[in-house]
C-alpha positions in Angstrom: 64.5 15.7 30.5 60.8 16.4 31.0 59.0 19.4 29.7 55.4 20.7 30.2 53.9 22.8 27.5 50.7 24.7 28.0 49.1 25.5 24.7 50.7 22.5 23.0 47.9 22.4 20.4 48.7 25.9 19.2 51.1 27.1 16.5 54.1 27.6 18.9 53.3 24.6 21.1 53.2 22.2 18.1 56.6 23.4 16.8 58.1 23.4 20.3 56.9 19.9 21.0 58.5 18.6 17.8 61.8 20.3 18.7 61.9 18.9 22.2 60.9 15.4 21.1 63.7 15.5 18.5 66.1 16.3 21.4 65.0 13.3 23.4 62.7 15.1 25.9 59.6 13.5 27.5 57.0 16.1 26.5 53.8 16.7 28.4 51.1 19.1 27.0 47.9 20.6 28.4 44.6 20.5 26.4 41.2 21.7 27.4 38.1 19.5 27.6 35.9 20.3 24.7 33.2 18.7 22.6 35.5 19.1 19.6 38.9 17.5 19.1 41.4 20.2 18.4 44.8 18.4 18.1 45.3 18.7 14.3 48.5 20.6 14.7 50.1 17.8 16.7 48.4 14.8 15.1 51.6 14.0 13.3 53.6 13.6 16.5 50.7 11.9 18.3 50.8 9.3 15.6 54.6 9.1 15.5 54.9 8.7 19.3 51.8 6.7 19.9 53.7 3.6 20.9 56.1 5.4 23.3 55.9 7.3 26.5 57.6 10.3 25.1 54.4 12.4 24.4 51.6 12.7 27.0 48.6 15.0 26.9 46.7 16.1 30.0 43.4 17.9 30.6 44.0 21.2 32.4 43.0 24.8 32.2 44.9 28.1 32.7 41.8 29.3 34.7 42.0 26.4 37.0 45.0 26.9 39.2 44.4 23.6 41.1 44.6 21.6 37.8 47.9 23.2 36.9 49.4 22.7 40.4 48.4 19.1 40.5 49.8 18.5 37.0 53.2 20.0 37.9 53.3 17.9 41.1 52.4 14.8 39.2 54.8 15.3 36.2 57.7 16.9 38.1 59.0 18.6 34.9 62.4 20.1 34.5 61.1 22.8 32.2 57.7 24.5 31.9 56.8 26.5 28.7 53.7 28.6 29.2 52.4 29.2 25.7 48.7 29.0 26.4 46.6 32.1 26.0 43.8 33.9 24.1 46.3 35.5 21.8 44.2 37.3 19.2 44.5 41.1 19.9 41.2 42.1 18.2 39.3 39.4 20.1 40.8 40.7 23.4 38.8 43.9 23.0 35.6 41.9 22.5 36.4 39.4 25.3 38.7 41.3 27.7 37.9 39.4 30.9 38.7 35.9 29.5 41.8 37.2 27.7 43.1 38.8 30.8 42.3 35.9 33.1 44.1 33.3 30.9 47.2 35.5 30.6 47.4 36.3 34.3 45.9 33.6 36.5 47.8 30.8 34.6 51.3 32.3 34.9 50.8 33.2 38.6 49.5 29.7 39.4 52.5 28.1 37.7 55.0 30.4 39.4 53.4 29.7 42.8 53.7 25.9 42.1 57.3 26.3 41.0 58.1 28.3 44.1 56.7 25.6 46.4 58.1 22.6 44.4 60.8 20.3 45.9 62.9 20.5 42.8 64.3 23.3 40.6 62.0 23.9 37.6 62.8 26.3 34.8 59.9 28.5 33.6 59.4 30.1 30.2 56.8 32.9 29.9 55.6 33.8 26.4 55.7 37.6 26.4 54.7 39.6 23.4 55.9 42.5 21.3 52.4 43.9 21.7 53.5 45.0 25.1 55.5 47.8 23.5 52.5 49.5 22.0 54.3 50.6 18.8 54.9 54.2 19.8 57.1 55.7 17.1 59.2 54.0 14.4 62.0 52.7 16.7 63.8 49.5 17.1 62.7 47.8 20.4 64.9 45.8 22.8 64.7 44.3 26.2 65.0 47.7 27.9 62.4 49.6 25.8 59.4 51.0 27.7 56.2 48.8 27.8 53.1 50.8 26.7 50.3 48.3 26.1 47.4 49.3 23.9 45.0 46.3 24.3 43.6 44.0 27.0 45.8 41.2 25.5 49.0 43.4 25.7 48.3 44.7 29.2 47.7 41.1 30.6 51.0 40.1 28.9 52.8 42.9 30.7 51.4 41.6 34.1 52.7 38.1 33.3 56.0 39.4 32.1 56.5 41.5 35.3 55.3 38.9 37.8 57.8 36.5 36.3 60.6 39.0 36.9 59.3 39.5 40.5 59.3 35.8 41.2 62.7 35.4 39.6 64.2 38.1 41.8 62.3 37.3 45.0 62.5 33.5 45.0 65.5 32.7 42.9 63.3 31.0 40.2 64.7 30.4 36.8 62.1 32.5 35.1 62.6 33.4 31.4 60.6 36.0 29.4 60.7 35.5 25.7 59.5 38.7 24.0 58.6 37.3 20.6 57.7 39.6 17.8 55.1 38.4 15.2 55.9 34.9 14.1 53.9 33.0 11.5 53.6 29.7 9.7 51.2 27.4 7.8 49.9 26.5 11.3 48.9 30.0 12.2 45.3 30.5 13.1 43.1 31.5 10.2 41.8 34.6 11.9 45.3 36.2 12.1 46.0 38.6 9.2 48.9 36.7 7.6 47.1 33.4 7.5 43.8 35.1 6.5 45.7 36.5 3.5 47.4 33.3 2.4 44.2 31.2 3.0 42.2 33.6 0.8 44.8 33.6 -1.9 44.7 29.8 -2.1 40.9 29.9 -2.4 40.9 32.8 -4.9 43.5 31.0 -7.1 41.2 28.0 -7.2 38.0 30.0 -7.8 36.6 29.4 -4.4 36.6 33.0 -3.2 36.2 36.4 -4.9 37.3 39.0 -2.4 39.3 39.5 0.8 38.4 42.1 3.4 41.1 43.4 5.7 41.6 46.3 8.1 44.7 48.6 8.4 47.0 47.8 5.5 49.7 50.3 6.8 50.3 48.5 10.1 54.0 47.4 10.1 55.3 44.3 11.8 58.5 42.3 12.3 57.5 38.9 10.9 59.5 35.7 11.4 58.9 31.9 11.2 57.5 30.2 14.3 59.7 27.2 13.7 62.8 29.3 14.1 61.4 31.1 17.2 60.8 28.0 19.2 64.5 27.2 18.9 65.1 30.6 20.6 62.8 29.6 23.4 64.8 26.4 24.0 68.1 28.2 23.9 66.9 30.7 26.5 66.1 27.9 28.9 69.6 26.4 28.4 71.4 29.6 29.3 73.3 29.7 32.6 71.0 32.4 34.0 67.4 33.4 33.5 66.8 36.6 31.6 64.5 38.6 29.2 65.1 38.1 25.5 63.7 39.8 22.4 63.2 37.4 19.5 62.8 39.1 16.1 64.2 39.4 12.6 65.2 43.1 12.8 63.1 43.8 9.6 59.7 45.2 9.4 57.0 45.0 6.6 53.5 46.5 6.3 50.4 44.4 5.8 50.4 45.8 2.3 53.9 44.5 1.7 52.8 41.1 2.8 49.8 41.3 0.4 52.1 42.3 -2.5 54.5 39.5 -1.9 51.8 36.9 -1.3 49.7 37.8 -4.4 52.8 38.0 -6.6 53.6 34.4 -5.6 50.5 33.3 -7.7 50.8 36.1 -10.3 47.8 38.1 -9.2 47.3 41.9 -8.5 46.2 42.2 -4.9 44.3 45.5 -5.7 41.8 43.6 -7.7 40.8 41.3 -4.8 41.4 43.2 -1.5 38.9 45.5 0.2 39.3 47.3 3.5 36.7 47.8 6.3 36.7 49.7 9.5 35.2 46.6 11.1 38.7 45.1 11.1 40.5 48.1 12.6 41.5 47.9 16.2 40.0 50.4 18.7 43.6 51.4 19.6 45.9 50.6 16.7 49.6 49.5 17.1 51.1 51.0 13.9 54.7 49.9 14.0 56.7 47.1 15.6 60.4 46.4 14.9 62.5 44.2 17.2 66.2 44.4 18.0 67.5 40.8 18.4 71.1 41.9 19.1 71.2 40.4 22.6 70.0 36.9 21.7 72.2 36.9 18.5 75.3 37.8 20.4 74.8 35.8 23.7 72.9 32.7 22.5 74.1 32.7 18.9 70.5 32.5 17.6 69.7 33.6 14.1 66.4 33.5 12.2 66.9 31.0 9.3 63.8 31.9 7.3 63.5 35.1 5.3 60.3 37.1 4.8 60.0 35.9 1.2 60.6 32.3 2.2 58.0 32.6 5.0 55.3 34.0 2.6 56.1 31.3 0.0 55.8 28.5 2.6 52.4 29.7 3.8 51.1 30.3 0.2 52.2 26.8 -0.9 50.4 25.2 2.1 47.2 27.1 1.5 47.2 26.5 -2.3 47.2 22.8 -1.4 44.5 23.2 1.2 42.3 25.1 -1.3 42.9 22.4 -4.0 41.6 19.7 -1.5 38.6 21.9 -0.7 37.8 22.3 -4.4 37.9 18.5 -4.9 35.4 18.0 -2.1 33.1 20.6 -3.4 33.2 19.2 -7.0 32.4 15.7 -5.6 29.5 17.1 -3.5 31.3 16.1 -0.3 31.4 19.7 0.9 28.6 22.2 0.6 29.6 25.4 -1.2 29.4 28.6 0.9 29.0 32.3 0.0 32.7 32.3 -0.7 32.4 29.9 -3.6 31.2 32.3 -6.3 32.5 30.3 -9.3 31.9 26.7 -8.3 
C-alpha cells in the first residue's frame, strides 16, 4: 500500500506516518521548500527508514496545484491524507487570504487529480470541529449545522463540502474526518495547550516568570493526536466513504487545563497566569463538545488516552525540554532572553 500525506511534518502527519509505516505502507510526504529545515517531528522515522524505500519526502505546495497533480501521477498512491493547512485559528484572522487558499485550493486540486486518475484513490480530508462555531452547549455530531466563526473554519467548511460533492458526483472514496481538538508533545508551541505546558516547564526550572493567555473560559473536547490518527486510518478502511466525528465526548475549559497542568508540578496557576485581550479572538468559539457515537459503534474506535494522561504526557515532555534549555543557558551555549528572569 502507498500513502501520500500532505503536512507530514506537522503533529498529525508525523503520528500518521509512524502508524502507516508500522502497518507496512510505503509513505510519501510533502514538504515545502524553505531556508530552514523543519522536519524535527519526523526525524526519528527519517533516521529509522533511511536505508529503505518506505519513506519518501517530496517538495510540493498546497497553493501549487500542478505540483500536487504531478506528484499524485508520479506516486500513484492508494490513499491520500490531506492534513496540510495553516491551522491556527487566531492567525487566520491576521492572514485570512493565505489560510483560505491553503485550505481550499489544495483539496480541490487533489480531488480533481483523483477524479482524472486511472486508478481508484481514497482521499481523506482533515475537517475541523471549528466548523461548528460552538453555538450553545450541545454535543455535536456528523449532522449538526456548520456555523464557522473564523476564516480558518469557513475554509474548512468549503473543503468539507467540496469533498462530499466530488464523492457524490464522481464516485470518489472521499472521507471527511471531523476531528475535535487533539494535542500532544508535538503540538505547535503557539497553540494554547502546548503554550501552557511549555511555560510550566520553563517556570518550574526558573526560566520564565509569567504566562499570558486569552479566554480561560473557552471549553474544548481535547484528545491525544496519536489516538486520532488511528481513527483516520480506520475511516479509510471502511467499506464506504463517509463523514466521521472524532472526539472524546468530554469537554474541559482552558482553566481546567491550567489547573491540571500546574497541579502536575505542584504549583498554583493563579500565581503565574495573566490574561490579555490581545489573545482573545475577534469572534470567540466558546464551547465545543463532540459526539463520537458513530465512529465508536461502526468502526469500533475508542480514545485510549484520558485528559489527565494527555496533560501529564505533555508536561513531562516540556519539563525535559526546559531542563535541556537550562543546561545550555548555564553553559553559555544559549543566550538568555527576557523570559529568563532568574538565570
